[in-house]
N, C-alpha and C positions, 0 to 999 in steps of 0.2 A: 118671719118663717124664723123658728127655734135653732140650736146649734145642736150638730150631730154629732153623737161619738164617731168615731174612726172604725170603729167595725159596723158600723148601718151607712157606712157612705157606699157608693159603687158611681163609679165615673165608666161611662160606657157611650163608646163614639159609634155614631149612624155613620154608614158607608155603602156605598155603590153607585150605579149609573144614575146619571143624571136622568129623572121621570120614574125612577124604582118607586118611589113612594115616599123620601124616608120622612120629608115636613109631612105629610097628610098622617104620616103614624105617628109623628111626635102629638101633633095634634089630638089626636084620638086618645093618646097616655093623656093629655091635660085634662080632656074633656071626660073621661072616666075616672083620673085620680081627682076629678071637683078641683083643680086647679083653676080652667076657666069654666063658664055654662052655656058656654054653645063652641060648637066647631068651627073653625075659619078652615076658606078653601082658598086653595095656592089660583084657583083661575080670580076669584073677586078680590086677590091681594091683601087680605084680613088676617093671614097667620101669623101666630107669634113669632113664628123664625124668621121667615123672611119680612123683615120691616122696611129693610132701606129700601129708598123709592126704587133706585135699578133694581132690585130684587122684582120688585111689583110688577114693573115694568114688563120685564123678561120675562116673568113665571117662571123662574127658576134662581135656588139657592146662588147666592154667590160669596157670602162670607160663614164662616161657622158663626153658629148659635148655641149657646149654653140656654138648657133650659134643664132647670132643676124639678122634678117631681114627688111629692111624700107619696109612699105607699106599704100598708104596712108598717110603719114605726120606721121606715130608712128614705132618705134620699137619695133618689137615685139623677147624678148629674150627666145629662143626655147630652153629648156634645153632636149637633145636627150638621155633618159637614158638606159643602158642595160636591156633586159628582162629576161634574162638567170638567173636561179635561184643563183646562185652561185654568182652572182657579185648583190647581193640585196643591198648592202651596197652604191653602187654607186647611186641608184635609189631612196633610202631614203633618202640620202644628196641633191638630188635634188628637191624631195619632197619639203623637207624642206626650200627652199628658193624661192618656186614657187608659185603665185598666182592662177592657178586654172590649171587645165588638160587635156591632148586631149588623152582619153584610145582610144587605137589604137587596133581593133581586123579585123581579117585574115577573110574573107567575105566567105569562105568554112569551114575553121575550126570553127570559132565562138569562143566562150570564150574557152579559154585552163589555163594551172596552171600559167603561167605567168601572165595571166591576172587579176586572184583570189590574186595570191601575191601583186600584184600592187594597187588593189582596196583596199585592207585591208590597206597598205599604207596612202592613199589618205584618207580614216576612221577615221584614226589616228589621221592625220592632218587636218582635216576636208575642204578640198580641195574642191571646185566646179569642177564639170566636164566634160567635153563633149564626147560622146561615138561617135569615128570615123569607120565608117565599111568602110575598105579599101580593094584595089585590087579588084575590082567592074568588070573589067577588067579579071578577070582571068576566066579559063575554071570552070567550076561547081560554079559559082560566086550564092552566092543567097539572098540577102539581109534581106527576110521576116526570112531565118532561123537562121541569125545569130544574125537578132534584137532579136528573139525565146530567143535564147542562153542567151542574156545577161538580159531577165527577169525570166530567168530561172534561173541563177547563183545568182543574189543578188536583194538583197530587197530594190529596187528605181524606181521612178516613171520615165520610159523612155519615153520620147516624141519627135517624127520624126517631125523635120524641114525642110528635105530634102526629096523627093523621087526619086529614080536612072530613068532617061530619057534609057530604054533599061540594058541589062547586059550583062555580059562575054563579046566576041567579038564587042558585037554590043552598046554597054556603051558610050555612047556621051552626058552624062549632066547630071542636075540634077533639080526635080522642086523645085523651093524656095517659102514653104508654105507662109511664114509672104508677102513677096509680091506677091503672086500668077503668080509669072514668070517661064519659063522655063529657065535654064541657061546653054548654050552648051558650051563643047570646053574646054581649061584649064584654062582661062582668065573669061570664066562665060558671055558670050555674050546673051544680055537679049534678048528672044522672047515670041510667043506664047505655053503655055502646050497642048501637043500634043491631039489631041480629046479623044484618046484611054484612057488617063489619068486621063481627066479631072475630072469625078466622082468619080476615086481616093482621087485623090487631096482635091477635095471639103471637103469630109468626113474623111480626115486627116487634114486638115485645123478648120475646127470645134472641134476634136481632143484639136488641138493644143490651138486654140482660149480660150476653157476653163480650159486646164490648164494654161494658161497664166492670165484667171481671176481670177483661186482661189489664185492667189500671191497678188492680190491687191483687198483692202475692197471695194475702189471704183469703181474698173474695174466691181466687181463680182455684184453688184448693179446693174451697167447697165448689163451685158449680163444677168442676170435674171430675168429684165424689158423687154429681146428680142431683147436687140437692139446690133447691129454688133458693133465689136471690130476695131477700124480703125488699120492701120498699123503699126501707131505710137504707138499703146494704147498696142497691142499684143506685140511688141519688148519692151515697159517697163514693161508689168508683166511679159514677161517672163526672162528676167533680171533679175526681183526679185526673181522669184522662182528655177533661177538658182546660183543668188550667196547664197541664203539659204539652198541649197541642195536637195529643195524639186521638182526639174526638172532637168533630165540629156538630154540635147537636144541631140536628135541623128542624124547626116550627113553622106552621103558616097560619096568615092573620089577613083578614081586611079591614086594610087603615079607614079607608071611606066609609064603610059600614061598621066601623069599633068591633068586628066580631074577632075574639081571641085574645083582644088585648086584656084584658085581666090576666088571663092565663102565662099571658108573655111578660106581664110584671111581676108575678108570684114568682115565675123562672126566675127571672133576675135577681130579684132578693135573694133566692135561692142558691141558685147557679154563679151568678157575676161573682168575680174575688172582690171582697173587701181589700182597701190599701193595706192592709196586712197581711190579706194571703197571696196578694199580687208578686210580681218578679219586681226588687227596688233596682229605682234608677240609680245610675251613676253619676256620683259628681266628684271634680277635681279641686282639694285643696288649695288653696291660692298660695300657701304657704312653702309646699313639699311637692306639689304634683303631681302625688300616687293617688289613684284613683282611690274612692273611698263609695259602698253601698249606702243609700240613704234611708234608713231604715225611718217607718212613719209613725215617730214618737210625738206625741202632742206634747210634751214636757222636755225634748231637746230643743239644741241649738234650731233657730228658725231658718230653714231654707223654703225660698217661695220662687217659682219658676214663670217669665211673663212671657205666654204663649200667643197675643194678639194684642195689637194697638189698633184702637180705632181713635182718628184724628177728627173733630166737627170746632167748626169756627166760634163755635157759640158756647156750645158743653164744656169743651178744651180735649185734652186727653185724657184717654181711659185705658186705663191699662187691667189685662186679665191674665191673671195666676191663678197655680194651682199652689198648694201649700205641701210639700212633701214632707218637711218634718217640723215640729213644733207649731206652736198657733199663733195667729197674726191677727194684733186689735187693733180695732180703730184709736187712730190719736196717737200714734206709737212712731216709732222711730227706726226704719232696718239701713242697712248698709249696700248699696249695689255695687257687688264684687266686680263687674264687666268695667265698670267707668267709675270706682274709687270713691265713690261721694257715697253721704249719708241721703236718703230720703226720708222726708216726713208724709206718713199716712195717716190720711186725715179719714172720713167716714167709710170703710169699706161695706162693699155691696154684692148682694147673689144675686145677679144679671137671670131674668127672665126673657127672653128676647129683648126688649129693649127697655122693659121693666127696670129698674132699681129698684132692691128689697134691701134696708139697712139693715145690719146684722153687726152685734158688738163685737163678734170673733168670728173665724175659720178655725177648725183644726186640722191638724196632718190628713193628707188626705181633699179634702174638701178644694172646692173650686171658686171665686170670686173675681170680682174686680175694684180697682180703686182707680180715683178721678187725679188729676192735676200732680203728677210725678214730676221734676223737673228735667231728670238727663236718663231716667230709664226707658229702654227700648225694647223692641222684638227679642227677646232669646235670652235676657239680662234673667241675672240670679238675685232676689234680695235674701238677703240671711244677717244674723248678726254678726256686729261688727268684730265682736271675740274669735269669731270661726267664720271666717270667710270663703266659701268655697262657690263653685260654678260649674252648672248643670250644663252640656254642651247641646246646642240645639240640633234640629233633625238636618240631613243634607238634604238643601233644596235642589232639584233639578237648574240646571241655565236655561236661559231665555232661548226662544225659539224665535221670534217674532220682532223685529225691529221697527221703529218708524221714526224719523227726523221730524222733531218738534219746533216751533217756532208760535210768539204770541200773534194772535188773531190783528192786535191793535197796540200801538204805542203804550196805551194803559196797562196793558199787560204783560208788557215786559219785566218790569222788576219784580213783579209776582211770580214770573213762571218758574224759575228755578227753586224757589221757597217750596212754592205748592207743589212742583214734582217730587223735592225732594222730602217733603212731608207724606208723601202718599206713597215713598219709596220704603218708607220708615214704618208702614202699617203694614205691607207686602214683601217678604223677602225673595220672592220673586220676581220683583219690579224692579229691574235696573234702570240709573238715569248714568249716562255718561256724555264726555266730550270728544268727537272725534276731530283730532288737530288736522288732520290730513285735507280733510273736507270742512274745516270749521263750522260741522252739523252739531247741533247737543241732541242726543240718540236717546229714546226709551226704549228699553225693551222688555217684553211680557214675556207670558207662555203660546200667544196666539191672537188671534184680531180680537176676539171676543175681549180678554183682558184688560188687552190698550184700548178700545171704545170705553170700558168701562171707567180706566182709571181718566181718562180724557174730561169723559162726563163728568165724574165725578170733581174734577177740577172748577167746573165748570158751575154746576150746583151746588157745593160745598165750598167752595173757594171764590167763585165769581172770574175766574182767570178761563177764557176763551182762549183754546189752542188748535191749531193748523196743525194735522199731520201730512206727510209725503213718506213715499219710500227714499230711505236712506240713499246718498249716494257711495257708489263702492269705492274702500277707501284704495285706491290704484296708486300706484307711485312710479316713478321714471328711474331709467337708468341706462348705463352705456353697454355697447359690445365690444367697444375696440380701442386702442389709442389715437389721442389725438393731441395736437399742437395749435396752439394760435397765441398771438401778442395782438394787442391793441396799445393805441396810444391816444392818452387823454388830455387836450390841451386847449388852455381857454386862456384868452388874453381882454382883461378889462382896463379901466382909467388903470386902477391900483396895482397891487399884485392878483398875478394871475395863477393857474391853476395846471400842473404839469404833474404827467406820471404816463410811464409806460412799462406794461409788466407783458414777460412772456413766460406762458404756462404750459403743462402738459397732462392729460389728464389718462388715468388708467382704469380698467374694470377690477373690482374689487369680487371674488366668491359671495355667493347672496349671503347676505345678513354682515355681509363687512363692514356696513359701518360708511365713514367718512373720515379718509386720512388726509391729513395737510403738511405736505412738504419743504423744506427752504432747502434750496442748490444753489441760491445764488455764493458765487463767492469771487472775490475780488473789489468788494463794493461798490458795483453795478448798480446795487440797490442797496440803502441803509435797512439794517433789520429790525431797524424802529418800524419800517412800514410793513411787514410782514402781520402782525394783526389787523392791520386795515384792509389789505388783501382779502386775507380771510374772512373778515365780515361781510366783504362786496362779495365774495364767491358764496358765502353762507344766505345770504340774502335772496338770490337768485334759487339757489337748491330748497329752501321753502317753499320757493312760490311755484316752481317747475316752471320747465320752457315747452312741453308738449302739449298738455291738457289740464296745467295748473296743478298739477300731482308735486308731493315733493319729492326729489329726486335723492338717489341712495345707494350705495353699493360703490366708491369710486375712491379714488386717489387723486389728488391734484399736487402738482410739483411744478412750483416757479422757482424757474433756472435761469434768468435773467430779465432784463429789463434796463429804464434809465431814469434818473431823476434829476430835477433843475436844483440846481442850492436854494436861489429864493421860493420859486412859485410851488415845488412837491409839497404837498400835503398829505392830511387823513384822506381828505374827503378825495381826493384826487385819484389816493391809488386805491379806494373803494371803488372808483367807478372804474378804472382801468382795469381790475381785479376780475368784476362783475362782468365789465363788457367781453373780456379778454374769455372767460367762461362759457359765456355763451354761445362767441364764435368755435370754441373747440367742442362743445355737446353737440352742435349740428353735423360736425365731421366726424363724431366718434360711434354711429349704428347708434342713436338712440331708440330705445326699444321702452312699451309699456310692461308694468308688471301688475299682476292680480292677484287678489289672497286665494290660496288652495284651502277648500275646509274637507276633514274628516269627518263622514259620516257615517255614526253606526243606527242600523234601520230594523226595525225588528218589526216583523209584520207575519200574521196568518200565511202558511206556504201557498194555498190558494192565491195567490194576492203576490206573489214572488213574480212571478212574468210580466205582468203589468208595471209595477213598480222598477223593474231592471228596464223593462221598454220606456218609459219615462225619462229615465238616468240618463240614458244614452243619449237623448233629444237636447240635454242640458249640459254635454261636454263633460259626463262625470267619466271616473273611470273606476270600475268595479274591482275593487283587488279582493273578495273572496266571499265567499257565502256559507256558513254554518248554519246548522242544523239546530236547534233547543226544544225539543220536544213536537210539536206540531207547528212551531215557528220558526221563520226562515230570518237567521242574521245578517244582513246583509254593510259586508266594508265598501266603501266608497271614498274616493277622493272626487271635489267639484270644487267649480269655479264657484265663490259666494255671489256673483254676478246673475249667477243661471239662477241662486237658490235660495234666493229672499222670501220667495212668498211658499217656500215648500214646507212650510207648516199645515197650510191651508187645502194645499193637492195632494198631500201624503193621505188626508183625511179624505179627500174626496176619491180617490185611489182605492182603498182599502174600507170604506164604508165606516171609517171613523175608529178602525182598530190598530191602523198602524199607527208605531210610535219612533220616534229618533233624536239621537242627541248628534250635537258636531262639537267638534274642538279645530280651534286655527291650524294648520300643517306648515302651509309656508308660501312663499309670494314664486310665481312663475311669468314667464312671459305672456304678453295675450297675442293669439294669432293677429298677422296682419291686416287681416280684413276687416276684424272686431276693432282694433286698434285706431284702424283710419275713420273709422266708425265715431268712437268715442271721443276723438280726436276734432274730427269738424264739429261736433256737440260743443265740446267746449269751445271753441269759437265762435260759434252763434251765442252759446249765453253768454260770452265776454264781448259782445258787439250789440247784443240786447242791452246788458248792465252800462254801457257807455251811453248809449242814445236815451237811456231811464234817466242816466244822471245829468 
């Protein structure tokens, strides 16, 4: 593949709901452009985009694929992003390095939840977009209905620049409203507009002309004076409105039968912004921290952003990057501004699915990949050491679904954490953490499919079998009233004995008050040298818990009296005495369990509000408020984590996949007595079972 100049590059992300036909559309473009000799099919698992074995097995896109297509002496870098909700991280990474988007909509289903999610990501980034009504050859395809669903769902000026010729099995091409020509077949051979469509096309062209004129002061004057705009003037006004986001052009295609693909590629060459026309990305110089706009100058100091990492035990790590400024060459060195280290770039590649096409260099605006970087990870910036800058990654959503993970066999134990860490390096929406209160390793993601893919990938790619389970809730234990207790530890043996007596008082502290240890012994009843020993004994109990095995929090312990022996008292004696005295006092101090309460922000279509609130009421949730945002309800609620661990799955079921939510930790509060008793009893049975097993 030859090196293209910056002005001849186009970076386009394909977004839309899962099943809207993005992957088939890229297959059609590859085929029509001559990059492939036959079209692959998702059902047969032989597409260029979906090459991972999990994608083939599930018949859906999981990872973003890079698909460069050469057309009319231009290079179009298509980023085929997944539309399934669980893989939103891949989509957001692709949007971050694109200059415009194709929003692909099924002609039968119209706007779906994945379309809404993708649209929100495009709004966040401020990308211009084209709406592509796909699958026009499908049974029940309806262009007008799909267009109406777009107009209903989004506040945007949707302007058709094509009309379909025929529909369903009779779909044969499109009317190009700019040139006023019929373009039939895959390549869009030009011809006359069918007489039956002439009047509709004239009316649609007038609306297009009006929208184009409104984007340019000179054109609006001409248009208002009654002058007809030329084809070139319409293109100019359309592009100006498109780049500012005032116009969303609407086109139609049939990816499977490849009809309309040629006209779509022509349109992207003419309308999609080159990196020189796109809104520049901001970077922060390491030296002064003042943001600067990165202009895509091929001769400037190099700036390349790594937006995707794939790890393979055989191939190694492959880093996908976009060059925002300068030129990246094979066998060169760049500075990783995030890690503060130099990286050697060996052979760089242009990726087409999994195919690696070696190239000598990539200029500003182009996208490629390089293997075997030492320290570079997802979201890092590679640049010239003389001018180090960092490009901020997008804001990824917080995980919504968690599982506890453990190795299936002892052989998997040593590799478990390193393998999961490598998977988390690839995917910024996958998090790994240790939960100290339950002693579990927790893997968090966006949903059950997301976690399942990670677990399968660990097995197939890295040979690590993982067992997952619902995580234990990180309860805590505390007290509700003041209590006193004393304990004497006395042990006589043949030699030196053990002796320690401790009198202590425990008091509740406000929530999140932590732990306070107070020494109130006066007159030398116990030497202050033993104060740390007593505290150590108390802390050992607090870590393990007494009710159900959870950490004890929010209390003050005051040691006020005791006794010691001049010979037999020692560190271990007072550890034991302190520990046992604390246990006695704790049982008398009204011990209770605390549970984490999460704040949920749930966004659902208005018609599902009642069902969602009814479900929340069964989960001990407290609705704090409901707001309206257009046709959506935003429900704010507080709910115990114990009741909401699988809420991601439940909400999708309740709202036909259209509900989304985010959650943040709010506070701890007391578990209702009847529920606490069940938890304590369950913990007791688990302890007994563990003893029997041992």
